[in-house]
C-alpha positions in Angstrom: 22.2 50.1 -46.5 19.1 51.5 -45.2 15.2 50.4 -46.0 13.8 52.5 -48.4 10.6 54.2 -46.5 7.4 55.0 -48.8 5.8 58.1 -48.5 2.6 58.9 -50.3 1.2 62.1 -50.9 -2.4 63.1 -51.8 -3.6 66.6 -52.5 -6.9 68.8 -53.1 -4.8 71.8 -54.3 -5.1 73.5 -51.0 -3.7 70.8 -48.6 -1.3 67.8 -49.2 -2.0 64.7 -47.0 1.3 63.0 -46.5 1.2 59.2 -45.5 4.0 57.5 -44.2 2.7 53.8 -43.9 5.8 52.5 -42.0 4.9 54.7 -39.1 1.2 53.7 -39.0 -0.1 52.1 -35.8 -3.4 51.2 -37.5 -5.3 53.0 -34.6 -8.2 53.7 -37.0 -8.6 57.4 -35.8 -8.6 58.9 -39.2 -11.1 56.2 -40.7 -13.4 56.6 -37.4 -13.1 60.5 -37.8 -13.4 61.2 -41.3 -14.2 58.0 -43.6 -15.4 60.1 -46.4 -11.5 60.9 -47.0 -9.7 58.0 -45.3 -11.2 54.6 -46.3 -8.8 51.4 -45.9 -11.6 49.5 -48.5 -10.7 52.0 -51.1 -7.8 52.2 -53.7 -6.2 54.8 -53.0 -7.6 54.4 -49.7 -7.2 58.6 -49.4 -9.6 60.9 -51.2 -8.1 64.6 -50.5 -11.2 65.8 -52.3 -13.7 64.3 -50.2 -13.8 67.0 -47.5 -13.0 70.4 -46.5 -9.4 71.5 -45.7 -10.1 72.2 -42.0 -11.9 68.7 -41.5 -8.8 67.0 -42.8 -6.2 69.1 -40.9 -8.5 68.0 -37.8 -8.6 64.4 -38.5 -4.8 64.5 -39.4 -4.0 66.0 -36.1 -5.7 62.9 -34.2 -3.1 60.6 -35.7 -1.1 59.0 -32.7 1.4 57.6 -34.7 2.2 60.7 -37.0 2.0 58.5 -39.8 -0.4 61.1 -41.2 0.7 64.8 -41.7 0.1 67.7 -44.0 1.4 70.7 -45.6 -0.5 73.7 -47.0 0.0 74.4 -50.5 0.9 78.0 -51.5 -1.7 79.5 -53.8 -0.2 82.2 -55.4 -2.0 83.8 -58.3 
C-alpha cells in the first residue's frame, strides 16, 4: 500500500497555488521572495490573495524542489 500524499491548494480566483509538502526541501525561497503570500508562521501559511498573480508565479518558479506549482484558472464569462 502506498502512502497518501497530501496536496493543498490556495486560489485567488485567477491562479491556484498547489503545495505538495512531501516534496518541500524548506529552502525558504518562497518566504524570502514573497512573504506577504508565503508565511510559515501563519495558518494557513499561504495567502493567495495577498499579491498579484504575476508576483506569485515568479515566486513559485523559484521553488527548487517543485513542492510549489500553480495552475491558471479559466475565467469564462
